[in-house]
N, C-alpha and C positions, 0 to 999 in steps of 0.2 A: 580569476575564478578557477577553482580546482577542477581537475578532470575526473574526479571521483565523487560519488554520492554516498554518504554514510547512512547506515541503518538508523531508523528513528528511535530504537530502543536504547535508553541510556546505558552507557558503558559497553555497548556492543561495538566491537572493532571491525566488523565486516563492512565492506564497501563494494560498490559496483561502478563500472565505467559509465560516465555520463553519455557517451556515444550510443550505448544500448537503449537509452530511454529518451533521448532528445534533450534539447535545451530547456524545455518548459518544466521538466521534472526536477523537483527539489527534495523529494522524500522517497525513500524506499523502505521496505521491510524485507530483511534478508530471509532466505529460505528456512533457516532454523527457527526464527521467531514467527514467521508466517505460518508454519505448520503447528506451532504451539497455540496460535490464536484460535478463536472459535471457528469450527468447521463450517457452520451455517453462514457466518459472515463472509468467510473466505470464498465459498462457492457462489454466494449471491453477488458479491462484488465482481468476481471473475466473469460471471454470466452477463451482467450488465455492462461491464467494460468491453467485452467482446461485441456486444450489440452496438456500443458507441464506436468502436474501432471499425466496424463494417460500414459506417457512414451515417448512422442515425445521430446527428449532432443536435438533437432537441435540447433546449435550455432546461427543461424539466428533468431530463435524464442526467444532465450535468450536475444539477443541484442534488439529485438523489445520490449520484456517485460521490460527490463531495461529502455528504453526510455519512454515507456508508464507509468511506475511507477513514473518516475520523473515528467511527465506532470500531472499525477493523484495527486501526492503529492503537486505540486504547486497549483493545482486547489483547493485542500482542505485548504491550508494555505490562499489563496486569499479569499475563501468563509468565512473563520473564521475571517479574518481581515475586511470583508465588502467591499472588492475591487470589487468583482464580483457580 
């Protein structure tokens, strides 16, 4: 397994060290594409992720975070492609 994780945006060559995110992380959005995504989605995801990180490991929160991550990822890919 590689020690780097690639950005989820196609043809983006940015990577991050796996050690920064842990073994469970398989996807990242680089800073450039994260800022290009919807600001509302980015802030909402960050707020809920901080809540989860503080110890609220509720299964409903995890499901919400998973759905929000998919929307955030789609928004970053659309922004990079010039669709949005």
